[in-house]
C-alpha positions in Angstrom: 73.5 79.2 292.2 74.7 82.5 293.6 75.9 82.0 297.2 77.1 79.0 299.2 77.1 79.3 303.0 77.1 83.1 302.7 80.0 83.2 300.2 79.7 84.0 296.5 79.4 80.6 294.7 81.7 81.8 292.0 84.8 81.8 294.2 84.1 78.2 295.1 83.0 76.8 291.8 85.9 78.4 289.9 88.3 76.2 291.9 86.6 73.1 290.5 87.0 74.3 287.0 90.6 75.3 287.5 91.4 71.8 288.7 89.0 69.6 286.7 89.4 71.0 283.2 93.2 70.8 283.1 93.0 67.3 284.6 90.5 66.2 282.0 92.7 67.7 279.3 95.8 65.8 280.6 93.9 62.5 280.7 92.6 63.2 277.2 96.1 63.3 275.8 97.2 60.2 277.8 94.1 58.2 276.5 94.8 59.3 273.0 98.4 58.3 273.0 98.5 55.2 275.2 96.2 52.3 274.6 96.7 50.9 278.1 95.5 54.2 279.6 92.7 54.4 277.1 91.4 51.0 278.2 91.4 52.0 281.8 90.4 55.7 281.8 88.6 56.5 278.6 85.1 56.0 280.1 86.0 57.9 283.4 87.4 60.8 281.5 84.4 61.0 279.2 82.2 61.4 282.3 84.6 63.9 283.9 84.8 66.1 280.7 81.0 66.2 280.4 80.7 67.2 284.1 83.1 70.0 283.4 81.0 71.2 280.5 78.0 71.3 282.8 79.9 73.1 285.6 81.3 75.9 283.3 78.1 77.8 282.6 77.0 77.4 286.2 80.4 79.0 287.2 80.2 81.8 284.7 76.6 82.6 285.6 77.7 82.9 289.3 80.6 85.1 288.2 78.2 87.4 286.3 76.1 87.7 289.4 79.2 88.6 291.4 80.4 91.1 288.8 77.3 93.2 289.3 78.1 93.4 293.1 81.7 94.5 293.0 83.5 97.5 291.6 83.7 97.4 287.8 87.4 97.7 287.1 89.2 97.0 283.8 90.6 93.8 285.4 87.2 92.6 286.4 85.9 93.2 282.9 88.9 91.4 281.4 88.3 88.4 283.7 84.6 88.3 282.8 85.3 88.4 279.1 87.8 85.6 279.3 85.5 83.6 281.5 83.0 83.5 278.7 85.6 81.6 276.6 85.9 78.7 279.0 82.9 76.8 277.6 84.6 76.8 274.1 87.7 75.3 275.7 85.7 72.6 277.6 83.5 71.4 274.7 86.3 70.2 272.4 87.9 68.3 275.3 84.6 66.6 276.1 83.9 65.8 272.4 87.3 64.2 272.0 87.0 62.3 275.3 83.7 60.9 274.2 85.2 60.0 270.8 88.1 58.1 272.4 85.8 56.3 274.7 83.5 55.2 271.8 86.5 54.1 269.7 87.8 52.0 272.6 84.3 50.5 272.9 84.3 49.6 269.2 87.8 48.1 269.5 86.6 45.9 272.4 83.6 44.8 270.4 85.7 44.0 267.3 88.1 42.0 269.4 85.3 39.9 271.0 83.8 39.2 267.5 87.2 38.1 266.3 87.6 35.7 269.3 84.1 34.3 268.7 84.9 33.8 265.0 88.1 32.0 265.9 86.3 29.7 268.3 83.7 28.8 265.7 86.5 28.0 263.2 88.2 25.8 265.8 84.9 24.0 266.5 84.3 23.4 262.8 87.9 22.0 262.4 87.4 19.7 265.4 84.1 18.4 264.0 85.8 17.7 260.6 88.7 15.9 262.4 86.3 13.8 264.4 84.4 12.8 261.2 87.7 11.9 259.5 88.7 9.7 262.5 85.3 8.0 262.5 85.7 7.3 258.7 89.1 5.8 259.2 87.8 3.5 262.0 84.9 2.4 259.8 87.3 1.8 256.9 89.4 -0.5 259.1 86.3 -2.4 260.2 85.3 -2.9 256.7 88.6 -4.7 255.9 88.0 -7.3 258.6 84.3 -8.2 258.3 83.0 -10.9 256.0 82.1 -10.1 252.5 78.4 -10.3 253.2 78.5 -7.4 255.6 81.2 -5.4 253.9 78.7 -3.5 251.8 76.8 -2.4 254.9 79.9 -1.2 256.7 81.1 0.6 253.6 77.8 2.4 253.3 77.9 3.4 257.0 81.5 4.7 256.5 80.5 6.7 253.5 77.7 8.3 255.6 80.0 9.4 258.4 82.3 11.7 256.4 79.3 13.0 254.6 77.7 14.0 257.9 81.0 15.5 259.1 81.3 17.5 255.9 77.7 18.7 256.4 78.4 19.8 260.0 81.6 21.7 258.9 79.6 23.5 256.1 76.9 24.5 258.6 79.6 25.9 261.0 81.2 27.9 258.2 77.8 29.2 257.2 77.2 30.4 260.8 80.4 32.4 260.6 79.4 34.2 257.4 75.6 34.4 257.6 74.1 36.8 260.1 70.7 35.1 259.8 72.3 31.8 261.0 73.3 33.4 264.3 77.0 33.2 263.8 79.8 35.5 264.8 79.1 38.1 262.2 75.6 38.6 263.7 77.4 39.9 266.8 79.5 42.4 264.9 78.6 46.0 265.4 78.8 48.8 262.9 81.9 50.8 263.6 82.2 54.6 263.0 85.7 55.5 264.3 87.8 52.7 262.6 89.5 51.2 265.7 92.2 49.6 263.6 93.0 52.7 261.5 96.3 54.3 262.3 95.3 57.4 260.4 92.2 58.0 262.6 94.4 57.3 265.7 97.0 59.9 264.7 94.3 62.4 263.9 92.7 61.9 267.3 96.1 62.3 269.0 96.8 65.6 267.2 93.3 67.0 267.9 93.5 65.9 271.6 96.9 67.6 272.1 95.6 70.8 270.4 92.4 70.8 272.4 94.2 70.1 275.7 96.8 72.7 275.1 94.1 75.3 274.3 92.1 74.4 277.3 95.0 74.7 279.7 96.2 78.0 278.2 92.7 79.4 278.5 92.3 78.4 282.1 95.6 79.9 283.0 94.7 83.2 281.4 91.3 83.2 283.2 92.8 82.3 286.5 95.5 85.0 286.1 93.0 87.8 285.4 90.8 86.6 288.2 93.6 86.7 290.7 94.7 90.1 289.5 91.1 91.4 289.7 90.8 90.1 293.3 94.2 90.9 294.8 95.9 93.7 292.9 96.2 96.7 295.2 94.8 94.7 298.1 98.1 93.8 299.9 101.3 95.5 300.9 104.8 94.5 299.7 106.1 94.8 303.3 104.6 92.9 306.2 102.3 94.9 308.5 103.8 95.5 312.0 102.6 93.1 314.6 100.8 94.5 317.6 102.4 94.1 321.0 
């Protein structure tokens, strides 16, 4: 892309980079430091940061096209050389934004697995309690029936807690055995340790450094570009108005 509506594409694309890269860097720091922001914006910022990485080489290529069509001054050369560093500022921001999004995704999956495991444990406890209640009722019935039927009632009462124990054991097995289709079968392998404070602090430090470097680089690139475009192109005093 070299021109847009008769204008050099670089002067239009550069505004997108100047706005979007610092914005992505700012959101990166917020998502690294604040879990509430991370839950809401980690995915969106991952997409934004990747978009910036795609836009940077398009913008620099358009700038090189424009460089060959303007006077080659030291300011233009300085701006061009600094422009080539923009990609190295954008890539770390994108990598960390993707890492934070993935870590939030793993944290959500781990939380869902824990909820499922808790629900299975509650179900197993309820089954055991129901079996115990049935056994107590059967025991009371055995105390009131004639002797001839007591043995049959006692046998049935013995079978009830045994069945309840079997159901509780099966529920416990489903929680621990992936082949049984329990909660652990839904657990996903994690790579970024969602519960680790050390990993969280490391990501915060790296995000702050990457964001600071990106903003600093964009400011330098924008400053040299403005000087190359406008230095010597205006007067300190206003021009007299025509009558």
